[in-house]
mmCIF file of the C-alpha atoms, coordinates in Angstrom:
data_MODEL
# 
_entry.id   MODEL 
# 
loop_
_atom_site.group_PDB 
_atom_site.id 
_atom_site.type_symbol 
_atom_site.label_atom_id 
_atom_site.label_alt_id 
_atom_site.label_comp_id 
_atom_site.label_asym_id 
_atom_site.label_entity_id 
_atom_site.label_seq_id 
_atom_site.pdbx_PDB_ins_code 
_atom_site.Cartn_x 
_atom_site.Cartn_y 
_atom_site.Cartn_z 
_atom_site.occupancy 
_atom_site.B_iso_or_equiv 
_atom_site.pdbx_formal_charge 
_atom_site.auth_seq_id 
_atom_site.auth_comp_id 
_atom_site.auth_asym_id 
_atom_site.auth_atom_id 
_atom_site.pdbx_PDB_model_num 
ATOM 1  C CA . ARG A 1 1  ? 82.979 -65.335 -3.381 1.00 0.00 ? 1  ARG A CA 1 
ATOM 2  C CA . THR A 1 2  ? 80.071 -64.351 -5.359 1.00 0.00 ? 2  THR A CA 1 
ATOM 3  C CA . SER A 1 3  ? 79.939 -61.419 -7.797 1.00 0.00 ? 3  SER A CA 1 
ATOM 4  C CA . SER A 1 4  ? 82.393 -58.725 -6.282 1.00 0.00 ? 4  SER A CA 1 
ATOM 5  C CA . HIS A 1 5  ? 81.396 -59.256 -2.808 1.00 0.00 ? 5  HIS A CA 1 
ATOM 6  C CA . PHE A 1 6  ? 82.198 -61.804 -0.111 1.00 0.00 ? 6  PHE A CA 1 
ATOM 7  C CA . SER A 1 7  ? 79.248 -63.179 1.950  1.00 0.00 ? 7  SER A CA 1 
ATOM 8  C CA . ASN A 1 8  ? 79.491 -63.055 5.694  1.00 0.00 ? 8  ASN A CA 1 
ATOM 9  C CA . VAL A 1 9  ? 79.634 -66.959 5.716  1.00 0.00 ? 9  VAL A CA 1 
ATOM 10 C CA . SER A 1 10 ? 82.448 -67.254 3.225  1.00 0.00 ? 10 SER A CA 1 
ATOM 11 C CA . LEU A 1 11 ? 84.557 -64.463 5.005  1.00 0.00 ? 11 LEU A CA 1 
ATOM 12 C CA . SER A 1 12 ? 84.053 -66.078 8.203  1.00 0.00 ? 12 SER A CA 1 
ATOM 13 C CA . LEU A 1 13 ? 85.200 -69.437 6.789  1.00 0.00 ? 13 LEU A CA 1 
ATOM 14 C CA . ARG A 1 14 ? 88.129 -67.649 5.376  1.00 0.00 ? 14 ARG A CA 1 
ATOM 15 C CA . PHE A 1 15 ? 89.235 -66.074 8.734  1.00 0.00 ? 15 PHE A CA 1 
ATOM 16 C CA . LYS A 1 16 ? 88.798 -69.271 10.396 1.00 0.00 ? 16 LYS A CA 1 
ATOM 17 C CA . THR A 1 17 ? 91.199 -71.068 7.899  1.00 0.00 ? 17 THR A CA 1 
ATOM 18 C CA . ILE A 1 18 ? 93.686 -68.048 8.404  1.00 0.00 ? 18 ILE A CA 1 
ATOM 19 C CA . TYR A 1 19 ? 93.396 -68.564 12.106 1.00 0.00 ? 19 TYR A CA 1 
ATOM 20 C CA . ALA A 1 20 ? 93.853 -72.307 12.140 1.00 0.00 ? 20 ALA A CA 1 
ATOM 21 C CA . GLN A 1 21 ? 96.926 -71.976 9.623  1.00 0.00 ? 21 GLN A CA 1 
ATOM 22 C CA . ALA A 1 22 ? 98.577 -69.471 12.036 1.00 0.00 ? 22 ALA A CA 1 
ATOM 23 C CA . GLY A 1 23 ? 97.881 -71.673 15.085 1.00 0.00 ? 23 GLY A CA 1 
ATOM 24 C CA . ILE A 1 24 ? 95.574 -69.129 16.770 1.00 0.00 ? 24 ILE A CA 1 
ATOM 25 C CA . LYS A 1 25 ? 92.445 -70.476 18.587 1.00 0.00 ? 25 LYS A CA 1 
ATOM 26 C CA . THR A 1 26 ? 90.053 -67.735 18.227 1.00 0.00 ? 26 THR A CA 1 
ATOM 27 C CA . SER A 1 27 ? 87.012 -66.794 15.962 1.00 0.00 ? 27 SER A CA 1 
ATOM 28 C CA . SER A 1 28 ? 86.149 -64.461 13.330 1.00 0.00 ? 28 SER A CA 1 
ATOM 29 C CA . HIS A 1 29 ? 83.646 -62.859 15.822 1.00 0.00 ? 29 HIS A CA 1 
ATOM 30 C CA . SER A 1 30 ? 86.730 -62.336 18.202 1.00 0.00 ? 30 SER A CA 1 
ATOM 31 C CA . GLY A 1 31 ? 88.606 -60.521 15.157 1.00 0.00 ? 31 GLY A CA 1 
ATOM 32 C CA . ARG A 1 32 ? 85.388 -58.360 14.482 1.00 0.00 ? 32 ARG A CA 1 
ATOM 33 C CA . ARG A 1 33 ? 85.447 -57.291 18.270 1.00 0.00 ? 33 ARG A CA 1 
ATOM 34 C CA . THR A 1 34 ? 88.986 -56.483 18.221 1.00 0.00 ? 34 THR A CA 1 
ATOM 35 C CA . PHE A 1 35 ? 88.614 -54.282 14.875 1.00 0.00 ? 35 PHE A CA 1 
ATOM 36 C CA . ALA A 1 36 ? 85.547 -52.451 16.391 1.00 0.00 ? 36 ALA A CA 1 
ATOM 37 C CA . THR A 1 37 ? 87.353 -51.870 19.610 1.00 0.00 ? 37 THR A CA 1 
ATOM 38 C CA . ARG A 1 38 ? 90.541 -50.738 18.070 1.00 0.00 ? 38 ARG A CA 1 
ATOM 39 C CA . LEU A 1 39 ? 88.683 -48.343 15.870 1.00 0.00 ? 39 LEU A CA 1 
ATOM 40 C CA . ASN A 1 40 ? 86.775 -46.970 18.907 1.00 0.00 ? 40 ASN A CA 1 
ATOM 41 C CA . ALA A 1 41 ? 90.047 -46.627 20.734 1.00 0.00 ? 41 ALA A CA 1 
ATOM 42 C CA . ALA A 1 42 ? 91.541 -44.523 17.825 1.00 0.00 ? 42 ALA A CA 1 
ATOM 43 C CA . GLY A 1 43 ? 88.581 -42.069 18.100 1.00 0.00 ? 43 GLY A CA 1 
ATOM 44 C CA . ILE A 1 44 ? 86.551 -43.288 14.999 1.00 0.00 ? 44 ILE A CA 1 
ATOM 45 C CA . GLY A 1 45 ? 83.032 -42.528 15.307 1.00 0.00 ? 45 GLY A CA 1 
ATOM 46 C CA . MET A 1 46 ? 80.583 -45.125 16.198 1.00 0.00 ? 46 MET A CA 1 
ATOM 47 C CA . ARG A 1 47 ? 78.604 -44.578 12.908 1.00 0.00 ? 47 ARG A CA 1 
ATOM 48 C CA . THR A 1 48 ? 81.473 -45.133 10.790 1.00 0.00 ? 48 THR A CA 1 
ATOM 49 C CA . ILE A 1 49 ? 82.486 -48.274 12.848 1.00 0.00 ? 49 ILE A CA 1 
ATOM 50 C CA . GLN A 1 50 ? 78.830 -49.421 12.269 1.00 0.00 ? 50 GLN A CA 1 
ATOM 51 C CA . ASN A 1 51 ? 79.163 -48.883 8.388  1.00 0.00 ? 51 ASN A CA 1 
ATOM 52 C CA . ALA A 1 52 ? 82.520 -50.793 8.346  1.00 0.00 ? 52 ALA A CA 1 
ATOM 53 C CA . LEU A 1 53 ? 80.919 -53.806 10.359 1.00 0.00 ? 53 LEU A CA 1 
ATOM 54 C CA . GLY A 1 54 ? 77.855 -53.825 8.194  1.00 0.00 ? 54 GLY A CA 1 
ATOM 55 C CA . HIS A 1 55 ? 75.434 -53.539 11.118 1.00 0.00 ? 55 HIS A CA 1 
ATOM 56 C CA . ALA A 1 56 ? 71.869 -52.248 10.629 1.00 0.00 ? 56 ALA A CA 1 
ATOM 57 C CA . ASN A 1 57 ? 71.536 -51.156 14.219 1.00 0.00 ? 57 ASN A CA 1 
ATOM 58 C CA . ILE A 1 58 ? 74.071 -49.089 15.870 1.00 0.00 ? 58 ILE A CA 1 
ATOM 59 C CA . GLN A 1 59 ? 73.316 -50.790 19.292 1.00 0.00 ? 59 GLN A CA 1 
ATOM 60 C CA . THR A 1 60 ? 74.832 -54.070 17.950 1.00 0.00 ? 60 THR A CA 1 
ATOM 61 C CA . THR A 1 61 ? 77.863 -52.006 16.906 1.00 0.00 ? 61 THR A CA 1 
ATOM 62 C CA . ALA A 1 62 ? 78.216 -50.700 20.539 1.00 0.00 ? 62 ALA A CA 1 
ATOM 63 C CA . LEU A 1 63 ? 78.229 -54.308 21.711 1.00 0.00 ? 63 LEU A CA 1 
ATOM 64 C CA . TYR A 1 64 ? 81.153 -54.920 19.693 1.00 0.00 ? 64 TYR A CA 1 
ATOM 65 C CA . CYS A 1 65 ? 83.177 -51.826 21.013 1.00 0.00 ? 65 CYS A CA 1 
ATOM 66 C CA . ASP A 1 66 ? 84.780 -53.020 24.309 1.00 0.00 ? 66 ASP A CA 1 
ATOM 67 C CA . VAL A 1 67 ? 86.093 -49.914 26.564 1.00 0.00 ? 67 VAL A CA 1 
ATOM 68 C CA . THR A 1 68 ? 89.782 -50.244 27.166 1.00 0.00 ? 68 THR A CA 1 
ATOM 69 C CA . ASP A 1 69 ? 91.647 -49.331 30.451 1.00 0.00 ? 69 ASP A CA 1 
ATOM 70 C CA . ASP A 1 70 ? 93.287 -46.440 28.686 1.00 0.00 ? 70 ASP A CA 1 
ATOM 71 C CA . GLN A 1 71 ? 89.885 -45.090 27.388 1.00 0.00 ? 71 GLN A CA 1 
ATOM 72 C CA . LEU A 1 72 ? 88.586 -45.192 31.060 1.00 0.00 ? 72 LEU A CA 1 
ATOM 73 C CA . ALA A 1 73 ? 91.613 -43.509 32.551 1.00 0.00 ? 73 ALA A CA 1 
ATOM 74 C CA . ASN A 1 74 ? 91.593 -40.795 29.642 1.00 0.00 ? 74 ASN A CA 1 
ATOM 75 C CA . ALA A 1 75 ? 87.881 -40.195 30.372 1.00 0.00 ? 75 ALA A CA 1 
ATOM 76 C CA . VAL A 1 76 ? 88.528 -39.599 34.151 1.00 0.00 ? 76 VAL A CA 1 
ATOM 77 C CA . ASN A 1 77 ? 91.616 -37.542 33.613 1.00 0.00 ? 77 ASN A CA 1 
ATOM 78 C CA . ALA A 1 78 ? 89.580 -35.336 31.255 1.00 0.00 ? 78 ALA A CA 1 
ATOM 79 C CA . ILE A 1 79 ? 87.368 -33.874 34.126 1.00 0.00 ? 79 ILE A CA 1 
# 
């Protein structure tokens, strides 16, 4: 930790340690994808998610947001 912020590397390493201690075989990247997908499913705007993830490009954020089966069903049922 430097100053008042975590670097992306130190934060990733911290999550890796937490996952290992919990016996979870995954990555911090997977956690970021889940975070983005859940925010998106909750109706949070893409620009807000972009800001939360710290992405410079909104297209990068869009790649992190998976579409859930419920979202697809809701979209079809909205017609």
